[in-house]
N, CA, C and O atoms as a Tripos MOL2 file, in Angstrom:
@<TRIPOS>MOLECULE
protein
   76    75    19     0     0
PROTEIN
NO_CHARGES

@<TRIPOS>ATOM
      1 N         -13.9110   11.0410    1.2150 N.3       1 PRO1
      2 CA        -15.2460   10.8950    1.7880 C.3       1 PRO1
      3 C         -15.6800   12.1700    2.5170 C.2       1 PRO1
      4 O         -16.7710   12.6830    2.2700 O.2       1 PRO1
      5 N         -14.8530   12.6690    3.3880 N.am      2 ALA2
      6 CA        -15.1890   13.8950    4.1270 C.3       2 ALA2
      7 C         -15.3670   15.0570    3.1510 C.2       2 ALA2
      8 O         -16.2600   15.8900    3.3060 O.2       2 ALA2
      9 N         -14.5020   15.0900    2.1500 N.am      3 GLU3
     10 CA        -14.5910   16.1800    1.1750 C.3       3 GLU3
     11 C         -15.9390   16.1440    0.4530 C.2       3 GLU3
     12 O         -16.5250   17.1830    0.1490 O.2       3 GLU3
     13 N         -16.4150   14.9290    0.1850 N.am      4 GLU4
     14 CA        -17.6990   14.8030   -0.5120 C.3       4 GLU4
     15 C         -18.8120   15.4340    0.3230 C.2       4 GLU4
     16 O         -19.7470   16.0190   -0.2250 O.2       4 GLU4
     17 N         -18.7120   15.3160    1.6450 N.am      5 HIS5
     18 CA        -19.7300   15.8940    2.5160 C.3       5 HIS5
     19 C         -19.5900   17.4120    2.5480 C.2       5 HIS5
     20 O         -20.5740   18.1280    2.7360 O.2       5 HIS5
     21 N         -18.3770   17.8950    2.3670 N.am      6 ASN6
     22 CA        -18.1530   19.3520    2.3860 C.3       6 ASN6
     23 C         -17.8560   19.8370    0.9680 C.2       6 ASN6
     24 O         -16.6990   19.9010    0.5520 O.2       6 ASN6
     25 N         -18.9100   20.1740    0.2380 N.am      7 GLU7
     26 CA        -18.7060   20.6230   -1.1470 C.3       7 GLU7
     27 C         -17.8550   21.8950   -1.1650 C.2       7 GLU7
     28 O         -17.0220   22.0830   -2.0510 O.2       7 GLU7
     29 N         -18.0740   22.7570   -0.1830 N.am      8 GLU8
     30 CA        -17.3090   24.0130   -0.1330 C.3       8 GLU8
     31 C         -15.8150   23.7160    0.0230 C.2       8 GLU8
     32 O         -14.9870   24.3180   -0.6600 O.2       8 GLU8
     33 N         -15.4800   22.8080    0.8990 N.am      9 ALA9
     34 CA        -14.0740   22.4600    1.1180 C.3       9 ALA9
     35 C         -13.4830   21.8880   -0.1650 C.2       9 ALA9
     36 O         -12.3580   22.2220   -0.5350 O.2       9 ALA9
     37 N         -14.2270   21.0420   -0.8320 N.am     10 ALA10
     38 CA        -13.7300   20.4310   -2.0720 C.3      10 ALA10
     39 C         -13.4940   21.5290   -3.1140 C.2      10 ALA10
     40 O         -12.4910   21.5060   -3.8260 O.2      10 ALA10
     41 N         -14.4070   22.4750   -3.1990 N.am     11 ALA11
     42 CA        -14.2640   23.5560   -4.1850 C.3      11 ALA11
     43 C         -13.0260   24.3800   -3.8470 C.2      11 ALA11
     44 O         -12.2520   24.7470   -4.7320 O.2      11 ALA11
     45 N         -12.8480   24.6650   -2.5700 N.am     12 GLU12
     46 CA        -11.6740   25.4670   -2.1820 C.3      12 GLU12
     47 C         -10.3880   24.7320   -2.5470 C.2      12 GLU12
     48 O          -9.4420   25.3280   -3.0610 O.2      12 GLU12
     49 N         -10.3680   23.4440   -2.2760 N.am     13 GLU13
     50 CA         -9.1590   22.6610   -2.5870 C.3      13 GLU13
     51 C          -8.9010   22.6800   -4.0900 C.2      13 GLU13
     52 O          -7.7550   22.7820   -4.5280 O.2      13 GLU13
     53 N          -9.9570   22.5830   -4.8660 N.am     14 GLU14
     54 CA         -9.7970   22.5900   -6.3270 C.3      14 GLU14
     55 C          -9.2150   23.9300   -6.7690 C.2      14 GLU14
     56 O          -8.3420   23.9770   -7.6360 O.2      14 GLU14
     57 N          -9.6930   24.9980   -6.1820 N.am     15 GLU15
     58 CA         -9.1920   26.3280   -6.5490 C.3      15 GLU15
     59 C          -7.6950   26.4190   -6.2630 C.2      15 GLU15
     60 O          -6.9280   26.9470   -7.0690 O.2      15 GLU15
     61 N          -7.2990   25.9070   -5.1260 N.am     16 GLU16
     62 CA         -5.8730   25.9500   -4.7670 C.3      16 GLU16
     63 C          -5.0580   25.1530   -5.7790 C.2      16 GLU16
     64 O          -3.9670   25.5620   -6.1760 O.2      16 GLU16
     65 N          -5.6000   24.0200   -6.1850 N.am     17 GLU17
     66 CA         -4.8730   23.1670   -7.1440 C.3      17 GLU17
     67 C          -4.7260   23.9040   -8.4740 C.2      17 GLU17
     68 O          -3.6970   23.7980   -9.1400 O.2      17 GLU17
     69 N          -5.7690   24.6530   -8.8540 N.am     18 GLU18
     70 CA         -5.7190   25.3760  -10.1290 C.3      18 GLU18
     71 C          -4.5510   26.3560  -10.1270 C.2      18 GLU18
     72 O          -3.8490   26.5270  -11.1230 O.2      18 GLU18
     73 N          -4.3700   26.9930   -8.9710 N.am     19 GLU19
     74 CA         -3.2690   27.9560   -8.8590 C.3      19 GLU19
     75 C          -1.9470   27.2140   -8.9680 C.2      19 GLU19
     76 O          -0.8840   27.8330   -8.9000 O.2      19 GLU19
@<TRIPOS>BOND
     1     1     2 1
     2     2     3 1
     3     3     4 2
     4     3     5 am
     5     5     6 1
     6     6     7 1
     7     7     8 2
     8     7     9 am
     9     9    10 1
    10    10    11 1
    11    11    12 2
    12    11    13 am
    13    13    14 1
    14    14    15 1
    15    15    16 2
    16    15    17 am
    17    17    18 1
    18    18    19 1
    19    19    20 2
    20    19    21 am
    21    21    22 1
    22    22    23 1
    23    23    24 2
    24    23    25 am
    25    25    26 1
    26    26    27 1
    27    27    28 2
    28    27    29 am
    29    29    30 1
    30    30    31 1
    31    31    32 2
    32    31    33 am
    33    33    34 1
    34    34    35 1
    35    35    36 2
    36    35    37 am
    37    37    38 1
    38    38    39 1
    39    39    40 2
    40    39    41 am
    41    41    42 1
    42    42    43 1
    43    43    44 2
    44    43    45 am
    45    45    46 1
    46    46    47 1
    47    47    48 2
    48    47    49 am
    49    49    50 1
    50    50    51 1
    51    51    52 2
    52    51    53 am
    53    53    54 1
    54    54    55 1
    55    55    56 2
    56    55    57 am
    57    57    58 1
    58    58    59 1
    59    59    60 2
    60    59    61 am
    61    61    62 1
    62    62    63 1
    63    63    64 2
    64    63    65 am
    65    65    66 1
    66    66    67 1
    67    67    68 2
    68    67    69 am
    69    69    70 1
    70    70    71 1
    71    71    72 2
    72    71    73 am
    73    73    74 1
    74    74    75 1
    75    75    76 2
@<TRIPOS>SUBSTRUCTURE
     1 PRO1         2 RESIDUE 1 A PRO
     2 ALA2         6 RESIDUE 1 A ALA
     3 GLU3        10 RESIDUE 1 A GLU
     4 GLU4        14 RESIDUE 1 A GLU
     5 HIS5        18 RESIDUE 1 A HIS
     6 ASN6        22 RESIDUE 1 A ASN
     7 GLU7        26 RESIDUE 1 A GLU
     8 GLU8        30 RESIDUE 1 A GLU
     9 ALA9        34 RESIDUE 1 A ALA
    10 ALA10       38 RESIDUE 1 A ALA
    11 ALA11       42 RESIDUE 1 A ALA
    12 GLU12       46 RESIDUE 1 A GLU
    13 GLU13       50 RESIDUE 1 A GLU
    14 GLU14       54 RESIDUE 1 A GLU
    15 GLU15       58 RESIDUE 1 A GLU
    16 GLU16       62 RESIDUE 1 A GLU
    17 GLU17       66 RESIDUE 1 A GLU
    18 GLU18       70 RESIDUE 1 A GLU
    19 GLU19       74 RESIDUE 1 A GLU
């Protein structure tokens, strides 16, 4: 839920997962 409010945070987390 919080991540949905912070699109930037969600994108950063996704980038980390990609690595």
